[in-house]
C-alpha positions as CSV (number, residue, x, y, z in Angstrom):
1,M,-176.6,15.0,77.8
2,N,-177.7,18.0,75.7
3,R,-180.7,20.0,74.6
4,G,-181.2,21.6,71.2
5,T,-183.5,23.7,69.2
6,V,-186.2,22.5,66.8
7,D,-183.6,21.8,64.1
8,H,-180.2,21.4,65.8
9,A,-178.6,20.0,68.9
10,P,-174.9,20.5,69.3
11,V,-173.1,17.2,70.2
12,Y,-169.4,17.1,71.1
13,P,-167.9,13.7,70.7
14,R,-165.3,14.3,73.4
15,E,-168.0,15.2,75.9
16,V,-169.9,12.0,75.0
17,V,-166.8,9.9,75.5
18,R,-165.8,11.8,78.6
19,R,-169.2,11.1,80.2
20,A,-168.9,7.4,79.3
21,L,-165.5,7.3,81.0
22,E,-166.8,9.0,84.1
23,L,-169.4,6.3,84.4
24,S,-166.8,3.6,83.7
25,S,-168.8,2.5,80.6
26,S,-167.1,0.3,78.1
27,S,-169.9,0.9,75.6
28,I,-172.7,3.3,74.9
29,I,-175.9,3.6,72.9
30,L,-176.7,7.0,71.5
31,V,-180.4,8.1,71.4
32,H,-182.1,11.3,70.3
33,N,-185.5,12.4,68.9
34,H,-186.6,14.0,65.7
35,P,-189.4,16.5,66.7
36,S,-190.6,16.3,63.0
37,G,-191.8,12.7,63.8
38,D,-189.7,11.2,61.0
39,P,-187.0,9.0,62.6
40,T,-184.9,8.9,59.3
41,P,-181.3,9.7,60.3
42,S,-180.0,12.9,58.8
43,A,-176.5,13.2,57.2
44,A,-175.6,15.2,60.3
45,D,-176.7,12.2,62.6
46,V,-174.5,9.8,60.6
47,E,-171.5,12.1,60.7
48,M,-171.8,12.8,64.4
49,T,-172.1,9.1,65.1
50,R,-168.9,8.4,63.1
51,H,-167.1,11.1,65.1
52,V,-168.2,9.6,68.4
53,V,-167.1,6.1,67.2
54,E,-163.7,7.4,66.3
55,A,-163.4,9.4,69.6
56,G,-164.2,6.3,71.6
57,R,-162.1,3.8,69.8
58,P,-158.7,4.6,71.3
59,L,-160.2,4.6,74.8
60,R,-162.1,1.4,74.2
61,V,-165.5,2.9,74.5
62,A,-167.7,1.2,71.9
63,V,-170.8,2.6,70.3
64,H,-173.3,-0.2,70.0
65,D,-176.0,1.7,68.2
66,H,-177.5,5.2,67.6
67,L,-181.3,5.3,67.8
68,V,-183.4,8.1,66.3
69,V,-186.9,8.3,67.8
70,G,-189.9,9.8,66.0
71,R,-193.7,9.5,66.1
72,E,-193.4,7.3,63.1
73,G,-191.1,4.8,64.9
74,V,-187.4,4.3,65.7
75,A,-184.5,4.1,63.3
76,S,-181.3,2.2,64.2
77,L,-178.2,3.5,62.4
78,K,-176.5,0.2,63.1
79,S,-179.4,-1.8,61.5
80,L,-179.3,0.6,58.6
81,G,-175.6,0.0,58.1
82,L,-174.8,3.7,58.6
83,F,-171.8,3.2,60.8
């Protein structure tokens, strides 16, 4: 949905949920990459995920997971217990 710079990509929870509603989705999986190659979620990744979860809750749009992709693998915020 969005493009960023080397170290930042703006994500607006309302826009994420709006797009899910446009597609009649009842759930979503968030995915983004870390150009550094390290898939470890940042504090900003965790915070943004929590904001999207909160935005989707009253509209019954569930977030199943948020995956961070890097050369060194893929990290699942759900599996890591981060939301």
